C-alpha positions in Angstrom: 47.7 45.0 77.1 44.9 45.7 79.5 44.9 47.3 82.9 44.1 43.8 84.3 47.3 42.4 82.6 49.4 45.3 84.1 47.9 44.7 87.5 48.6 40.9 87.4 52.2 41.5 86.3 52.8 44.0 89.1 51.3 41.6 91.6 53.6 38.8 90.5 56.7 41.0 90.1 56.3 42.4 93.7 55.1 39.0 95.1 52.0 40.6 96.6 49.1 38.7 98.1 45.5 40.0 98.3 46.0 41.4 101.8 49.1 43.3 100.7 47.2 44.9 97.8 44.3 45.8 100.0 46.7 47.5 102.4 48.5 49.3 99.6 45.2 50.7 98.3 44.3 51.8 101.8 47.5 53.9 101.9 45.7 56.2 99.3 42.3 56.0 101.0 40.9 53.6 98.5 38.8 50.7 99.9 38.3 47.4 98.1 37.3 43.9 99.3 39.3 40.8 98.5 36.4 39.4 96.4 36.3 42.6 94.3 40.1 42.4 93.9 40.0 38.7 92.8 37.5 39.6 90.0 40.4 41.6 88.3 42.7 38.5 88.3 40.2 36.1 86.8 40.2 35.0 83.2 38.3 37.2 80.8 35.8 34.4 80.0 35.0 33.8 83.7 31.5 35.0 84.7 32.8 37.0 87.6 35.6 38.7 85.7 35.6 42.5 86.1 37.6 45.0 84.1 40.2 47.0 86.0 39.5 50.6 85.5 42.0 53.4 85.2 41.1 54.8 88.6 41.8 51.5 90.4 45.2 51.0 88.6 46.1 54.7 89.2 45.4 54.4 93.0 47.3 51.1 93.2 50.3 52.6 91.5 50.2 55.6 93.8 49.8 53.3 96.8 52.7 51.1 95.6 55.0 54.2 95.4 54.1 55.0 99.1 54.6 51.3 100.1 58.0 51.1 98.5 59.4 54.6 99.1 57.4 55.9 102.0 55.2 59.0 102.0 56.4 62.2 100.4 58.1 64.5 102.9 56.3 67.7 103.7 57.5 70.8 101.9 58.8 73.4 104.2 57.8 77.0 103.6 60.6 79.4 103.0 60.6 82.5 105.2 62.4 85.5 103.9 
């Protein structure tokens, strides 16, 4: 199973549209255009197909966590 397959399955499972994915990636300061994003969801034999790298999938997963759970709370420093 490739990163593209995982990305497609997550997109369908969470009912995400292109705009949603772009916003999720922006949560982790990762910028991507809709046309770049669509290249990941094309068939492998399509001329404009692009392989989804580990960095993109990792950033999407981190952004999805923030999207679903909210940002991590700030740790308070203990004073003794």
